[in-house]
C-alpha positions in Angstrom: 0.0 0.0 0.0 1.3 3.4 -0.9 0.5 6.4 1.3 0.5 10.0 0.1 3.2 12.3 1.4 0.6 14.9 2.3 0.0 15.4 6.1 2.7 13.0 7.2 3.5 15.2 10.2 -0.1 15.0 11.6 -1.0 12.2 14.0 -3.4 9.6 12.7 -5.8 7.3 14.5 -4.6 3.7 14.0 -8.2 2.4 14.4 -10.1 4.5 11.8 -7.1 6.2 10.0 -8.5 9.7 10.5 -5.9 12.5 10.7 -5.8 15.2 13.4 -4.0 18.5 13.8 -2.2 17.6 17.1 -1.8 14.7 19.5 -4.3 16.2 22.0 -7.1 16.1 19.4 -6.2 12.5 18.6 -6.4 11.5 22.3 -9.7 13.2 22.6 -11.0 11.4 19.5 -9.8 8.0 20.8 -11.3 8.6 24.3 -14.7 9.6 22.8 -15.1 7.4 19.7 -13.1 4.2 20.5 -13.7 4.0 24.2 -15.1 0.4 23.8 -11.9 -0.8 22.1 -9.7 0.6 24.8 -11.8 -0.7 27.7 -11.9 -4.2 26.1 -8.2 -4.3 25.5 -7.1 -2.7 28.8 -5.6 -6.0 30.1 -3.1 -6.2 27.3 -1.6 -2.9 28.3 -0.4 -4.2 31.7 3.1 -5.5 31.4 4.7 -7.9 33.8 7.5 -10.5 33.5 6.6 -13.7 31.8 7.0 -17.0 33.7 10.6 -18.1 33.7 12.1 -14.6 32.9 15.4 -14.0 34.7 16.4 -10.5 35.8 20.1 -9.7 35.8 21.1 -6.9 38.2 
């Protein structure tokens, strides 16, 4: 897929591919429009070590 070079500097929503003027408007859009997606996938954002991981100090 080839994307146009126009508006490359503007943040884009990865769910609906809509472009925004700044990151604050993108966050506002995601919190209002895609709130069900983020609530459903909230567990995946929590990071913790996998079983068997070894930490080296």
